All heavy atoms as TSV, in Angstrom:
chain	resi	resn	atom	element	x	y	z
A	1	MET	N	N	-4.629	46.201	16.567
A	1	MET	CA	C	-5.725	45.394	17.043
A	1	MET	C	C	-5.214	44.224	17.780
A	1	MET	O	O	-4.700	43.270	17.280
A	1	MET	CB	C	-6.556	44.868	15.780
A	1	MET	CG	C	-7.288	46.003	15.067
A	1	MET	SD	S	-8.525	45.579	13.891
A	1	MET	CE	C	-8.154	43.911	13.399
A	2	LYS	N	N	-5.406	44.281	19.103
A	2	LYS	CA	C	-4.907	43.282	19.958
A	2	LYS	C	C	-6.001	42.370	20.368
A	2	LYS	O	O	-7.135	42.926	20.754
A	2	LYS	CB	C	-4.211	43.908	21.238
A	2	LYS	CG	C	-3.145	44.932	20.867
A	2	LYS	CD	C	-2.740	45.647	22.042
A	2	LYS	CE	C	-2.218	47.025	21.600
A	2	LYS	NZ	N	-2.597	48.062	22.479
A	3	GLY	N	N	-5.852	41.107	20.508
A	3	GLY	CA	C	-6.732	40.082	20.945
A	3	GLY	C	C	-8.045	40.497	21.488
A	3	GLY	O	O	-8.383	40.262	22.670
A	4	GLY	N	N	-8.943	40.970	20.669
A	4	GLY	CA	C	-10.362	41.216	20.948
A	4	GLY	C	C	-10.646	42.434	21.799
A	4	GLY	O	O	-11.825	42.611	22.220
A	5	THR	N	N	-9.664	43.259	22.092
A	5	THR	CA	C	-9.922	44.488	22.928
A	5	THR	C	C	-9.991	45.762	22.081
A	5	THR	O	O	-9.859	46.860	22.667
A	5	THR	CB	C	-8.907	44.632	24.042
A	5	THR	OG1	O	-7.645	44.717	23.410
A	5	THR	CG2	C	-8.891	43.468	24.955
A	6	SER	N	N	-10.143	45.673	20.772
A	6	SER	CA	C	-10.194	46.816	19.912
A	6	SER	C	C	-11.451	47.633	20.071
A	6	SER	O	O	-12.526	47.026	20.219
A	6	SER	CB	C	-10.011	46.401	18.513
A	6	SER	OG	O	-8.825	45.765	18.258
A	7	SER	N	N	-11.352	48.855	19.990
A	7	SER	CA	C	-12.567	49.700	20.092
A	7	SER	C	C	-13.171	49.783	18.695
A	7	SER	O	O	-12.598	49.427	17.719
A	7	SER	CB	C	-12.158	51.153	20.566
A	7	SER	OG	O	-11.396	51.881	19.467
A	8	LYS	N	N	-14.417	50.306	18.728
A	8	LYS	CA	C	-15.210	50.496	17.500
A	8	LYS	C	C	-14.431	51.353	16.540
A	8	LYS	O	O	-14.414	51.130	15.338
A	8	LYS	CB	C	-16.561	50.980	17.825
A	8	LYS	CG	C	-17.513	51.058	16.556
A	8	LYS	CD	C	-18.908	51.560	16.973
A	8	LYS	CE	C	-19.769	51.731	15.787
A	8	LYS	NZ	N	-21.075	52.176	16.097
A	9	THR	N	N	-13.827	52.447	17.031
A	9	THR	CA	C	-13.066	53.391	16.239
A	9	THR	C	C	-11.882	52.671	15.615
A	9	THR	O	O	-11.641	52.933	14.361
A	9	THR	CB	C	-12.683	54.567	17.057
A	9	THR	OG1	O	-13.793	55.174	17.693
A	9	THR	CG2	C	-11.849	55.590	16.233
A	10	GLU	N	N	-11.198	51.896	16.346
A	10	GLU	CA	C	-10.004	51.195	15.756
A	10	GLU	C	C	-10.491	50.211	14.723
A	10	GLU	O	O	-9.794	50.061	13.611
A	10	GLU	CB	C	-9.309	50.430	16.882
A	10	GLU	CG	C	-8.509	51.342	17.855
A	10	GLU	CD	C	-7.990	50.552	19.038
A	10	GLU	OE1	O	-8.639	49.617	19.524
A	10	GLU	OE2	O	-6.853	50.905	19.375
A	11	LEU	N	N	-11.632	49.482	14.893
A	11	LEU	CA	C	-12.070	48.504	13.920
A	11	LEU	C	C	-12.522	49.283	12.675
A	11	LEU	O	O	-12.269	48.761	11.610
A	11	LEU	CB	C	-13.237	47.762	14.593
A	11	LEU	CG	C	-12.870	46.772	15.668
A	11	LEU	CD1	C	-14.182	46.079	16.271
A	11	LEU	CD2	C	-11.949	45.607	15.118
A	12	LEU	N	N	-13.220	50.396	12.841
A	12	LEU	CA	C	-13.646	51.065	11.635
A	12	LEU	C	C	-12.448	51.667	10.830
A	12	LEU	O	O	-12.444	51.641	9.586
A	12	LEU	CB	C	-14.593	52.261	12.026
A	12	LEU	CG	C	-16.012	51.886	12.439
A	12	LEU	CD1	C	-16.768	53.083	12.946
A	12	LEU	CD2	C	-16.711	51.231	11.246
A	13	SER	N	N	-11.441	52.108	11.557
A	13	SER	CA	C	-10.161	52.545	10.932
A	13	SER	C	C	-9.496	51.426	10.184
A	13	SER	O	O	-9.053	51.662	8.991
A	13	SER	CB	C	-9.234	53.198	11.977
A	13	SER	OG	O	-8.039	53.540	11.370
A	14	ALA	N	N	-9.388	50.303	10.802
A	14	ALA	CA	C	-8.895	49.165	10.190
A	14	ALA	C	C	-9.664	48.721	8.927
A	14	ALA	O	O	-9.100	48.352	7.858
A	14	ALA	CB	C	-8.604	47.978	11.199
A	15	LEU	N	N	-10.956	48.766	9.038
A	15	LEU	CA	C	-11.835	48.412	7.919
A	15	LEU	C	C	-11.553	49.391	6.761
A	15	LEU	O	O	-11.422	48.984	5.555
A	15	LEU	CB	C	-13.307	48.436	8.379
A	15	LEU	CG	C	-14.351	48.180	7.254
A	15	LEU	CD1	C	-14.158	46.796	6.678
A	15	LEU	CD2	C	-15.754	48.298	7.895
A	16	ARG	N	N	-11.558	50.701	7.034
A	16	ARG	CA	C	-11.334	51.731	6.017
A	16	ARG	C	C	-9.938	51.529	5.318
A	16	ARG	O	O	-9.859	51.516	4.082
A	16	ARG	CB	C	-11.369	53.062	6.547
A	16	ARG	CG	C	-12.779	53.681	6.418
A	16	ARG	CD	C	-12.800	55.118	6.818
A	16	ARG	NE	N	-13.835	55.381	7.796
A	16	ARG	CZ	C	-13.633	55.478	9.090
A	16	ARG	NH1	N	-12.422	55.567	9.618
A	16	ARG	NH2	N	-14.577	55.618	9.952
A	17	SER	N	N	-8.962	51.202	6.093
A	17	SER	CA	C	-7.671	50.893	5.572
A	17	SER	C	C	-7.697	49.676	4.682
A	17	SER	O	O	-7.113	49.717	3.535
A	17	SER	CB	C	-6.628	50.762	6.670
A	17	SER	OG	O	-5.396	50.409	6.236
A	18	THR	N	N	-8.339	48.637	5.132
A	18	THR	CA	C	-8.371	47.468	4.365
A	18	THR	C	C	-9.219	47.694	3.041
A	18	THR	O	O	-8.795	47.216	1.971
A	18	THR	CB	C	-9.158	46.335	5.146
A	18	THR	OG1	O	-8.407	46.076	6.278
A	18	THR	CG2	C	-9.266	45.041	4.350
A	19	GLN	N	N	-10.225	48.487	3.081
A	19	GLN	CA	C	-11.046	48.857	1.882
A	19	GLN	C	C	-10.195	49.626	0.903
A	19	GLN	O	O	-10.249	49.354	-0.300
A	19	GLN	CB	C	-12.313	49.654	2.251
A	19	GLN	CG	C	-13.335	48.755	2.966
A	19	GLN	CD	C	-14.556	49.578	3.518
A	19	GLN	OE1	O	-14.367	50.765	3.820
A	19	GLN	NE2	N	-15.718	48.965	3.597
A	20	GLU	N	N	-9.350	50.563	1.446
A	20	GLU	CA	C	-8.461	51.324	0.519
A	20	GLU	C	C	-7.428	50.370	-0.121
A	20	GLU	O	O	-7.215	50.593	-1.335
A	20	GLU	CB	C	-7.796	52.386	1.317
A	20	GLU	CG	C	-8.693	53.545	1.737
A	20	GLU	CD	C	-8.043	54.501	2.638
A	20	GLU	OE1	O	-6.854	54.618	2.695
A	20	GLU	OE2	O	-8.807	55.348	3.243
A	21	VAL	N	N	-6.878	49.512	0.634
A	21	VAL	CA	C	-5.893	48.572	0.041
A	21	VAL	C	C	-6.574	47.682	-1.027
A	21	VAL	O	O	-6.054	47.499	-2.107
A	21	VAL	CB	C	-5.189	47.710	1.172
A	21	VAL	CG1	C	-4.413	46.544	0.562
A	21	VAL	CG2	C	-4.349	48.546	2.030
A	22	ASN	N	N	-7.792	47.233	-0.668
A	22	ASN	CA	C	-8.522	46.421	-1.565
A	22	ASN	C	C	-8.861	47.142	-2.910
A	22	ASN	O	O	-8.719	46.650	-3.989
A	22	ASN	CB	C	-9.877	45.888	-0.963
A	22	ASN	CG	C	-10.481	44.852	-1.688
A	22	ASN	OD1	O	-9.862	43.927	-2.233
A	22	ASN	ND2	N	-11.877	44.943	-1.790
A	23	LYS	N	N	-9.255	48.401	-2.758
A	23	LYS	CA	C	-9.530	49.242	-3.949
A	23	LYS	C	C	-8.279	49.325	-4.811
A	23	LYS	O	O	-8.380	49.265	-6.022
A	23	LYS	CB	C	-10.077	50.601	-3.474
A	23	LYS	CG	C	-10.609	51.453	-4.528
A	23	LYS	CD	C	-11.157	52.741	-3.885
A	23	LYS	CE	C	-11.714	53.628	-4.937
A	23	LYS	NZ	N	-12.373	54.892	-4.292
A	24	PHE	N	N	-7.179	49.660	-4.161
A	24	PHE	CA	C	-5.899	49.764	-4.850
A	24	PHE	C	C	-5.537	48.472	-5.601
A	24	PHE	O	O	-5.184	48.496	-6.718
A	24	PHE	CB	C	-4.791	50.211	-3.967
A	24	PHE	CG	C	-3.434	50.102	-4.558
A	24	PHE	CD1	C	-2.924	51.099	-5.323
A	24	PHE	CD2	C	-2.623	48.945	-4.326
A	24	PHE	CE1	C	-1.704	51.048	-5.910
A	24	PHE	CE2	C	-1.320	48.936	-4.904
A	24	PHE	CZ	C	-0.849	49.952	-5.680
A	25	LEU	N	N	-5.717	47.408	-4.926
A	25	LEU	CA	C	-5.360	46.089	-5.499
A	25	LEU	C	C	-6.291	45.687	-6.712
A	25	LEU	O	O	-5.813	45.141	-7.722
A	25	LEU	CB	C	-5.347	44.919	-4.423
A	25	LEU	CG	C	-4.312	45.071	-3.393
A	25	LEU	CD1	C	-4.535	43.995	-2.346
A	25	LEU	CD2	C	-2.948	44.867	-4.046
A	26	ILE	N	N	-7.584	46.114	-6.599
A	26	ILE	CA	C	-8.484	45.831	-7.684
A	26	ILE	C	C	-8.037	46.673	-8.949
A	26	ILE	O	O	-8.014	46.218	-10.020
A	26	ILE	CB	C	-9.921	46.187	-7.216
A	26	ILE	CG1	C	-10.416	45.148	-6.264
A	26	ILE	CG2	C	-10.887	46.322	-8.490
A	26	ILE	CD1	C	-11.743	45.514	-5.587
A	27	GLU	N	N	-7.678	47.931	-8.682
A	27	GLU	CA	C	-7.230	48.818	-9.790
A	27	GLU	C	C	-5.910	48.210	-10.434
A	27	GLU	O	O	-5.751	48.166	-11.617
A	27	GLU	CB	C	-7.033	50.272	-9.348
A	27	GLU	CG	C	-8.288	50.969	-9.129
A	27	GLU	CD	C	-9.262	50.952	-10.368
A	27	GLU	OE1	O	-8.711	51.242	-11.468
A	27	GLU	OE2	O	-10.483	50.703	-10.166
A	28	GLU	N	N	-5.023	47.739	-9.577
A	28	GLU	CA	C	-3.772	47.229	-10.056
A	28	GLU	C	C	-4.026	45.930	-10.802
A	28	GLU	O	O	-3.441	45.745	-11.888
A	28	GLU	CB	C	-2.829	46.841	-8.785
A	28	GLU	CG	C	-1.433	46.444	-9.189
A	28	GLU	CD	C	-0.585	47.626	-9.699
A	28	GLU	OE1	O	-0.895	48.698	-9.628
A	28	GLU	OE2	O	0.476	47.166	-10.200
A	29	ASN	N	N	-4.942	45.066	-10.374
A	29	ASN	CA	C	-5.335	43.897	-11.041
A	29	ASN	C	C	-5.895	44.291	-12.493
A	29	ASN	O	O	-5.639	43.560	-13.401
A	29	ASN	CB	C	-6.328	43.136	-10.255
A	29	ASN	CG	C	-6.569	41.778	-10.805
A	29	ASN	OD1	O	-5.676	41.045	-11.146
A	29	ASN	ND2	N	-7.793	41.270	-10.818
A	30	LYS	N	N	-6.774	45.273	-12.494
A	30	LYS	CA	C	-7.300	45.642	-13.817
A	30	LYS	C	C	-6.172	46.055	-14.725
A	30	LYS	O	O	-6.176	45.678	-16.004
A	30	LYS	CB	C	-8.279	46.821	-13.658
A	30	LYS	CG	C	-9.628	46.393	-13.086
A	30	LYS	CD	C	-10.545	47.635	-12.921
A	30	LYS	CE	C	-11.779	47.273	-12.137
A	30	LYS	NZ	N	-12.652	48.413	-11.999
A	31	LEU	N	N	-5.266	46.896	-14.327
A	31	LEU	CA	C	-4.140	47.305	-15.084
A	31	LEU	C	C	-3.260	46.097	-15.666
A	31	LEU	O	O	-2.879	46.055	-16.797
A	31	LEU	CB	C	-3.234	48.253	-14.298
A	31	LEU	CG	C	-3.810	49.665	-14.161
A	31	LEU	CD1	C	-2.934	50.436	-13.182
A	31	LEU	CD2	C	-3.999	50.439	-15.425
A	32	LEU	N	N	-3.007	45.192	-14.685
A	32	LEU	CA	C	-2.241	43.971	-15.063
A	32	LEU	C	C	-2.956	43.107	-16.109
A	32	LEU	O	O	-2.399	42.624	-17.043
A	32	LEU	CB	C	-1.898	43.205	-13.859
A	32	LEU	CG	C	-0.840	43.893	-12.905
A	32	LEU	CD1	C	-0.668	43.083	-11.672
A	32	LEU	CD2	C	0.451	44.051	-13.629
A	33	ASN	N	N	-4.306	42.964	-15.961
A	33	ASN	CA	C	-5.093	42.243	-16.912
A	33	ASN	C	C	-5.036	42.880	-18.304
A	33	ASN	O	O	-4.999	42.232	-19.279
A	33	ASN	CB	C	-6.499	42.078	-16.334
A	33	ASN	CG	C	-6.651	40.995	-15.373
A	33	ASN	OD1	O	-5.961	40.018	-15.381
A	33	ASN	ND2	N	-7.585	41.128	-14.461
A	34	ASP	N	N	-5.150	44.302	-18.269
A	34	ASP	CA	C	-5.024	44.960	-19.535
A	34	ASP	C	C	-3.809	44.772	-20.252
A	34	ASP	O	O	-3.644	44.497	-21.431
A	34	ASP	CB	C	-5.284	46.468	-19.326
A	34	ASP	CG	C	-6.735	46.811	-19.005
A	34	ASP	OD1	O	-7.595	45.977	-19.160
A	34	ASP	OD2	O	-6.982	47.908	-18.556
A	35	CYS	N	N	-2.691	44.802	-19.446
A	35	CYS	CA	C	-1.334	44.562	-20.047
A	35	CYS	C	C	-1.238	43.116	-20.500
A	35	CYS	O	O	-0.648	42.888	-21.575
A	35	CYS	CB	C	-0.230	44.771	-18.925
A	35	CYS	SG	S	0.001	46.488	-18.455
A	36	LEU	N	N	-1.747	42.199	-19.760
A	36	LEU	CA	C	-1.743	40.794	-20.242
A	36	LEU	C	C	-2.445	40.629	-21.493
A	36	LEU	O	O	-2.002	39.909	-22.460
A	36	LEU	CB	C	-2.269	39.899	-19.131
A	36	LEU	CG	C	-2.297	38.373	-19.439
A	36	LEU	CD1	C	-0.915	37.806	-19.786
A	36	LEU	CD2	C	-2.963	37.667	-18.314
A	37	SER	N	N	-3.633	41.271	-21.586
A	37	SER	CA	C	-4.456	41.156	-22.745
A	37	SER	C	C	-3.706	41.683	-23.988
A	37	SER	O	O	-3.692	41.093	-25.099
A	37	SER	CB	C	-5.828	41.873	-22.548
A	37	SER	OG	O	-6.551	41.830	-23.699
A	38	THR	N	N	-3.096	42.854	-23.816
A	38	THR	CA	C	-2.248	43.439	-24.889
A	38	THR	C	C	-1.147	42.568	-25.278
A	38	THR	O	O	-0.819	42.349	-26.480
A	38	THR	CB	C	-1.737	44.906	-24.451
A	38	THR	OG1	O	-2.759	45.681	-24.108
A	38	THR	CG2	C	-0.844	45.453	-25.465
A	39	LEU	N	N	-0.447	41.972	-24.310
A	39	LEU	CA	C	0.657	41.067	-24.649
A	39	LEU	C	C	0.131	39.831	-25.309
A	39	LEU	O	O	0.802	39.344	-26.326
A	39	LEU	CB	C	1.316	40.642	-23.260
A	39	LEU	CG	C	2.549	39.682	-23.383
A	39	LEU	CD1	C	3.591	40.280	-24.208
A	39	LEU	CD2	C	3.053	39.282	-22.008
A	40	GLU	N	N	-1.003	39.277	-24.935
A	40	GLU	CA	C	-1.565	38.125	-25.687
A	40	GLU	C	C	-1.908	38.456	-27.154
A	40	GLU	O	O	-1.648	37.705	-28.053
A	40	GLU	CB	C	-2.809	37.599	-24.893
A	40	GLU	CG	C	-2.479	36.878	-23.624
A	40	GLU	CD	C	-3.686	36.582	-22.768
A	40	GLU	OE1	O	-4.794	37.223	-22.996
A	40	GLU	OE2	O	-3.584	35.659	-21.912
A	41	ASP	N	N	-2.505	39.604	-27.329
A	41	ASP	CA	C	-2.749	40.097	-28.683
A	41	ASP	C	C	-1.523	40.253	-29.511
A	41	ASP	O	O	-1.491	39.835	-30.667
A	41	ASP	CB	C	-3.520	41.482	-28.627
A	41	ASP	CG	C	-4.901	41.388	-28.054
A	41	ASP	OD1	O	-5.490	40.254	-27.910
A	41	ASP	OD2	O	-5.480	42.478	-27.770
A	42	ASP	N	N	-0.500	40.842	-28.916
A	42	ASP	CA	C	0.739	40.948	-29.609
A	42	ASP	C	C	1.382	39.604	-29.968
A	42	ASP	O	O	1.907	39.377	-31.082
A	42	ASP	CB	C	1.797	41.819	-28.806
A	42	ASP	CG	C	1.312	43.309	-28.727
A	42	ASP	OD1	O	0.425	43.672	-29.526
A	42	ASP	OD2	O	1.937	43.965	-27.939
A	43	MET	N	N	1.319	38.669	-28.999
A	43	MET	CA	C	1.854	37.400	-29.284
A	43	MET	C	C	1.073	36.600	-30.393
A	43	MET	O	O	1.666	35.959	-31.248
A	43	MET	CB	C	1.773	36.469	-28.022
A	43	MET	CG	C	2.722	36.925	-26.905
A	43	MET	SD	S	4.467	36.738	-27.414
A	43	MET	CE	C	4.619	35.035	-27.522
A	44	GLU	N	N	-0.174	36.851	-30.460
A	44	GLU	CA	C	-0.962	36.255	-31.568
A	44	GLU	C	C	-0.594	36.797	-32.875
A	44	GLU	O	O	-0.468	36.185	-33.889
A	44	GLU	CB	C	-2.493	36.483	-31.307
A	44	GLU	CG	C	-3.364	35.837	-32.251
A	44	GLU	CD	C	-3.279	34.329	-32.412
A	44	GLU	OE1	O	-2.911	33.661	-31.380
A	44	GLU	OE2	O	-3.541	33.753	-33.499
A	45	LYS	N	N	-0.387	38.146	-32.928
A	45	LYS	CA	C	0.090	38.785	-34.182
A	45	LYS	C	C	1.380	38.263	-34.655
A	45	LYS	O	O	1.658	38.000	-35.785
A	45	LYS	CB	C	0.216	40.341	-33.939
A	45	LYS	CG	C	-1.135	40.989	-33.854
A	45	LYS	CD	C	-0.982	42.522	-33.581
A	45	LYS	CE	C	-2.327	43.162	-33.199
A	45	LYS	NZ	N	-2.105	44.534	-32.781
A	46	ILE	N	N	2.285	38.090	-33.616
A	46	ILE	CA	C	3.695	37.473	-33.953
A	46	ILE	C	C	3.508	36.064	-34.483
A	46	ILE	O	O	4.171	35.749	-35.493
A	46	ILE	CB	C	4.587	37.558	-32.707
A	46	ILE	CG1	C	4.937	39.029	-32.351
A	46	ILE	CG2	C	5.808	36.694	-32.976
A	46	ILE	CD1	C	5.609	39.233	-31.086
A	47	ARG	N	N	2.700	35.348	-33.888
A	47	ARG	CA	C	2.410	33.937	-34.311
A	47	ARG	C	C	1.935	33.923	-35.812
A	47	ARG	O	O	2.409	33.115	-36.605
A	47	ARG	CB	C	1.353	33.211	-33.424
A	47	ARG	CG	C	1.888	31.923	-32.869
A	47	ARG	CD	C	0.872	31.280	-31.959
A	47	ARG	NE	N	1.177	31.609	-30.559
A	47	ARG	CZ	C	0.386	32.382	-29.705
A	47	ARG	NH1	N	-0.721	32.839	-30.124
A	47	ARG	NH2	N	0.754	32.542	-28.482
A	48	LYS	N	N	0.938	34.840	-36.038
A	48	LYS	CA	C	0.465	34.848	-37.437
A	48	LYS	C	C	1.576	35.331	-38.460
A	48	LYS	O	O	1.589	34.805	-39.557
A	48	LYS	CB	C	-0.765	35.809	-37.495
A	48	LYS	CG	C	-1.931	35.267	-36.781
A	48	LYS	CD	C	-3.165	36.185	-36.868
A	48	LYS	CE	C	-4.396	35.522	-36.251
A	48	LYS	NZ	N	-5.555	36.330	-36.272
A	49	MET	N	N	2.334	36.231	-38.025
A	49	MET	CA	C	3.537	36.664	-38.908
A	49	MET	C	C	4.448	35.492	-39.105
A	49	MET	O	O	4.904	35.313	-40.277
A	49	MET	CB	C	4.218	37.868	-38.311
A	49	MET	CG	C	3.459	39.162	-38.368
A	49	MET	SD	S	4.389	40.701	-38.063
A	49	MET	CE	C	5.027	40.356	-36.437
A	50	GLN	N	N	4.709	34.772	-38.083
A	50	GLN	CA	C	5.597	33.638	-38.263
A	50	GLN	C	C	5.028	32.651	-39.275
A	50	GLN	O	O	5.798	32.072	-40.132
A	50	GLN	CB	C	5.940	32.929	-36.887
A	50	GLN	CG	C	6.812	33.656	-35.997
A	50	GLN	CD	C	6.916	33.051	-34.609
A	50	GLN	OE1	O	5.937	32.445	-34.121
A	50	GLN	NE2	N	8.130	33.150	-34.064
A	51	GLU	N	N	3.783	32.354	-39.105
A	51	GLU	CA	C	3.082	31.408	-39.954
A	51	GLU	C	C	3.118	31.974	-41.401
A	51	GLU	O	O	3.383	31.213	-42.357
A	51	GLU	CB	C	1.645	31.150	-39.625
A	51	GLU	CG	C	1.508	30.409	-38.334
A	51	GLU	CD	C	0.028	30.343	-37.823
A	51	GLU	OE1	O	-0.852	30.906	-38.515
A	51	GLU	OE2	O	-0.210	29.813	-36.746
A	52	PHE	N	N	2.883	33.262	-41.577
A	52	PHE	CA	C	2.945	33.861	-42.968
A	52	PHE	C	C	4.322	33.743	-43.563
A	52	PHE	O	O	4.469	33.310	-44.676
A	52	PHE	CB	C	2.531	35.358	-42.820
A	52	PHE	CG	C	2.711	36.087	-44.146
A	52	PHE	CD1	C	1.812	35.986	-45.139
A	52	PHE	CD2	C	3.802	36.937	-44.299
A	52	PHE	CE1	C	1.974	36.723	-46.366
A	52	PHE	CE2	C	4.030	37.674	-45.502
A	52	PHE	CZ	C	3.036	37.484	-46.483
A	53	PHE	N	N	5.400	34.052	-42.838
A	53	PHE	CA	C	6.744	33.969	-43.323
A	53	PHE	C	C	7.067	32.577	-43.578
A	53	PHE	O	O	7.828	32.284	-44.575
A	53	PHE	CB	C	7.736	34.661	-42.422
A	53	PHE	CG	C	7.632	36.155	-42.311
A	53	PHE	CD1	C	7.433	36.833	-41.171
A	53	PHE	CD2	C	7.570	36.849	-43.591
A	53	PHE	CE1	C	7.328	38.256	-41.163
A	53	PHE	CE2	C	7.387	38.240	-43.583
A	53	PHE	CZ	C	7.348	39.027	-42.385
A	54	ALA	N	N	6.682	31.609	-42.784
A	54	ALA	CA	C	7.027	30.218	-43.010
A	54	ALA	C	C	6.395	29.789	-44.275
A	54	ALA	O	O	6.960	29.009	-45.065
A	54	ALA	CB	C	6.496	29.362	-41.858
A	55	ALA	N	N	5.129	30.216	-44.576
A	55	ALA	CA	C	4.424	29.801	-45.789
A	55	ALA	C	C	5.079	30.479	-46.940
A	55	ALA	O	O	5.215	29.814	-47.949
A	55	ALA	CB	C	3.020	30.283	-45.695
A	56	GLN	N	N	5.599	31.738	-46.805
A	56	GLN	CA	C	6.268	32.401	-47.923
A	56	GLN	C	C	7.550	31.592	-48.249
A	56	GLN	O	O	7.893	31.445	-49.405
A	56	GLN	CB	C	6.551	33.774	-47.544
A	56	GLN	CG	C	5.301	34.691	-47.419
A	56	GLN	CD	C	4.645	34.857	-48.786
A	56	GLN	OE1	O	5.142	35.013	-49.804
A	56	GLN	NE2	N	3.270	34.650	-48.675
A	57	GLN	N	N	8.346	31.298	-47.211
A	57	GLN	CA	C	9.579	30.504	-47.470
A	57	GLN	C	C	9.370	29.189	-48.129
A	57	GLN	O	O	10.187	28.762	-48.864
A	57	GLN	CB	C	10.284	30.362	-46.160
A	57	GLN	CG	C	10.966	31.628	-45.613
A	57	GLN	CD	C	11.795	31.378	-44.369
A	57	GLN	OE1	O	11.549	30.445	-43.662
A	57	GLN	NE2	N	12.689	32.314	-44.069
A	58	SER	N	N	8.248	28.556	-47.805
A	58	SER	CA	C	8.021	27.259	-48.488
A	58	SER	C	C	7.778	27.413	-49.946
A	58	SER	O	O	7.854	26.432	-50.698
A	58	SER	CB	C	6.829	26.503	-47.760
A	58	SER	OG	O	5.620	27.175	-47.974
A	59	HIS	N	N	7.394	28.647	-50.399
A	59	HIS	CA	C	7.179	28.798	-51.837
A	59	HIS	C	C	8.329	29.329	-52.617
A	59	HIS	O	O	8.316	29.360	-53.738
A	59	HIS	CB	C	6.047	29.844	-51.994
A	59	HIS	CG	C	4.671	29.296	-51.551
A	59	HIS	ND1	N	4.414	28.827	-50.424
A	59	HIS	CD2	C	3.513	29.265	-52.213
A	59	HIS	CE1	C	3.188	28.440	-50.317
A	59	HIS	NE2	N	2.494	28.680	-51.378
A	60	ILE	N	N	9.447	29.622	-51.886
A	60	ILE	CA	C	10.650	30.156	-52.478
A	60	ILE	C	C	11.523	28.910	-52.771
A	60	ILE	O	O	11.895	28.228	-51.947
A	60	ILE	CB	C	11.374	31.207	-51.604
A	60	ILE	CG1	C	10.455	32.381	-51.381
A	60	ILE	CG2	C	12.685	31.602	-52.196
A	60	ILE	CD1	C	11.022	33.261	-50.276
A	61	PRO	N	N	11.873	28.783	-54.050
A	61	PRO	CA	C	12.780	27.677	-54.354
A	61	PRO	C	C	14.175	27.899	-53.807
A	61	PRO	O	O	14.687	29.055	-53.770
A	61	PRO	CB	C	12.848	27.650	-55.909
A	61	PRO	CG	C	12.447	29.019	-56.367
A	61	PRO	CD	C	11.548	29.605	-55.268
A	62	HIS	N	N	14.761	26.846	-53.216
A	62	HIS	CA	C	16.012	26.870	-52.599
A	62	HIS	C	C	17.089	26.702	-53.693
A	62	HIS	O	O	17.318	25.593	-54.048
A	62	HIS	CB	C	16.208	25.922	-51.437
A	62	HIS	CG	C	15.295	26.187	-50.306
A	62	HIS	ND1	N	15.247	27.314	-49.598
A	62	HIS	CD2	C	14.351	25.378	-49.819
A	62	HIS	CE1	C	14.314	27.273	-48.653
A	62	HIS	NE2	N	13.751	26.083	-48.748
A	63	THR	N	N	17.665	27.739	-54.158
A	63	THR	CA	C	18.747	27.645	-55.229
A	63	THR	C	C	20.070	28.137	-54.601
A	63	THR	O	O	20.143	28.999	-53.687
A	63	THR	CB	C	18.446	28.488	-56.437
A	63	THR	OG1	O	18.283	29.876	-56.048
A	63	THR	CG2	C	17.110	28.029	-57.107
A	64	THR	N	N	21.168	27.585	-55.137
A	64	THR	CA	C	22.491	27.998	-54.667
A	64	THR	C	C	23.019	28.932	-55.704
A	64	THR	O	O	22.894	28.707	-56.969
A	64	THR	CB	C	23.380	26.817	-54.524
A	64	THR	OG1	O	23.466	26.134	-55.717
A	64	THR	CG2	C	22.865	25.947	-53.360
A	65	CYS	N	N	23.505	30.025	-55.273
A	65	CYS	CA	C	24.090	31.074	-56.252
A	65	CYS	C	C	25.577	30.673	-56.347
A	65	CYS	O	O	26.263	30.466	-55.382
A	65	CYS	CB	C	24.011	32.451	-55.650
A	65	CYS	SG	S	22.296	32.956	-55.517
A	66	PRO	N	N	26.069	30.675	-57.637
A	66	PRO	CA	C	27.539	30.417	-57.783
A	66	PRO	C	C	28.365	31.593	-57.190
A	66	PRO	O	O	27.986	32.761	-57.297
A	66	PRO	CB	C	27.701	30.371	-59.237
A	66	PRO	CG	C	26.444	30.974	-59.857
A	66	PRO	CD	C	25.400	30.853	-58.834
A	67	VAL	N	N	29.356	31.210	-56.497
A	67	VAL	CA	C	30.163	32.220	-55.845
A	67	VAL	C	C	31.401	32.410	-56.691
A	67	VAL	O	O	32.147	31.458	-57.009
A	67	VAL	CB	C	30.672	31.743	-54.415
A	67	VAL	CG1	C	31.539	32.758	-53.779
A	67	VAL	CG2	C	29.392	31.513	-53.573
A	68	SER	N	N	31.715	33.661	-57.050
A	68	SER	CA	C	32.864	33.932	-57.891
A	68	SER	C	C	34.027	34.033	-56.920
A	68	SER	O	O	34.030	34.600	-55.844
A	68	SER	CB	C	32.612	35.297	-58.590
A	68	SER	OG	O	33.851	35.708	-59.242
A	69	THR	N	N	35.186	33.459	-57.403
A	69	THR	CA	C	36.371	33.558	-56.589
A	69	THR	C	C	37.324	34.563	-57.147
A	69	THR	O	O	38.483	34.693	-56.685
A	69	THR	CB	C	37.005	32.119	-56.644
A	69	THR	OG1	O	37.349	31.733	-58.004
A	69	THR	CG2	C	36.262	31.053	-55.941
A	70	GLU	N	N	36.856	35.349	-58.030
A	70	GLU	CA	C	37.758	36.350	-58.565
A	70	GLU	C	C	37.728	37.555	-57.728
A	70	GLU	O	O	36.962	38.017	-57.101
A	70	GLU	CB	C	37.248	36.853	-60.026
A	70	GLU	CG	C	37.329	35.660	-60.956
A	70	GLU	CD	C	36.752	36.018	-62.382
A	70	GLU	OE1	O	36.834	37.272	-62.686
A	70	GLU	OE2	O	36.212	35.154	-63.007
């Protein structure tokens, strides 16, 4: 498409091409959003597990075991 001298056919072809690229990008965006959502869910599960284990550790008395030198 050169400076305003494009034919209707060229413009329609460019439009179709742009629409196809746009459609591809929309699908790619949906996939990436799904991946991000899954990652966020997994991170939340990990956070909850960390909180659980931290709470468990706070209930365990810290004792030292005698070490045998024999």
